[in-house]
Structures are given as structure tokens and as C-alpha cells.
C-alpha positions, 0 to 999 in steps of 0.5 A, spaced: 229 655 360 225 650 362 218 653 359 216 653 352 215 660 351 221 663 350 220 671 350 224 673 343 222 680 344 225 681 351 231 677 348 232 682 342 230 688 346 236 686 351 241 685 345 239 691 341 240 696 348 247 693 350 250 691 343 254 698 343 257 697 350 263 694 351 261 689 357 254 689 361 251 685 366 244 684 369 243 690 372 245 694 366 240 691 361 235 692 367 236 699 367 237 700 359 231 695 357 225 697 363 224 689 363 223 686 370 229 683 374 226 676 373 225 677 366 232 680 365 235 674 369 231 668 365 233 672 358 240 673 359 241 665 362 237 663 355 242 668 351 248 664 354 245 658 353 244 659 346 251 663 345 248 669 343 252 672 349 258 670 352 263 672 358 267 678 358 274 676 360 274 672 367 269 676 370 263 671 371 257 676 371 259 681 365 257 679 358 259 681 351 254 681 345 256 676 339 256 679 332 250 674 330 246 674 336 239 676 333 240 670 328 242 665 333 235 668 337 231 667 331 234 660 329 233 658 337 226 660 336 225 657 329 227 650 332 223 651 338 217 652 334 219 646 330 219 642 336 212 644 338 209 642 332 212 635 332 210 634 340 203 636 337 203 631 332 205 626 337 200 628 341 195 627 335 197 620 334 197 618 340 189 620 341 187 616 335 183 610 336 186 603 335 183 599 329 181 592 331 180 587 325 178 580 324 183 578 319 190 581 319 190 581 311 185 587 310 185 591 304 189 597 305 192 595 311 200 592 311 206 593 307 205 590 300 212 587 300 211 584 306 204 581 304 207 578 298 213 575 301 207 572 306 203 569 300 210 566 297 212 563 304 204 560 305 205 557 298 212 554 300 209 551 307 203 548 303 207 544 298 211 542 304 205 539 308 203 536 302 209 532 301 209 529 308 
């Protein structure tokens, strides 16, 4: 689904209600769960995408529930939650104001190793200038 609010409850409801059937379609899931047709279609397409259900034989609209469907749904929901956290942190990072300084070598800023190398190179440059 394109949206971030994947309805985990709808997916688990569909899986639990059609698990004991040999095969099911959207209409069967609709009648057994009491969800709307749009909710069933969206949830079934997401379940196909994450691998919780698969096609039944060579029929395009019949599905079978996989053995580990509930685990797949929960791991998919956890992954989505982690992605939301990362996106939130990225937004917070972009929202921080920039810090402008007069000198680049301000205490507490910069990598200490790079600052050490820079100071050594500065000493070498100064010696070369004196030698000329």
C-alpha cells in the first residue's frame, strides 16, 4: 500500500477467518470478516506483497494462507515502525538550525584525528616556507 497506516488488525482478522479454508477469494474474506470491500482488497493486496498469502493453483483470484502468515504480518508492521522512526529522526535533523562560526577549529567541533593531521601539516608547511 502507498500509505503508512497498514491496518494490522484487518490483516490478522482476514488470516484468522480464512485460515481453515482450502482457498478463498476477496468475496469470501469480505463475508467472513465483515470488513468493507475496499478494506479487504487493500489488505489482501498487501498480504500478497509481503508473502502472507499466495495464489491457489493457476487461478488468479483464489488465495491460500501461508503457514507463517501472522509472523510475516507482525514483522512487516515492525519494519514499518522502524522506517517511521528513521524518517522522524531525519526530519528532526533537517529542522535543526545551522551553526555558523568564525573559525573552523572551534573547541568541541570537528574530528580530533583530522585536527591533529591538520596541525602536523601546518607545521610542515611553515617549515617549507622558512626554507625558501
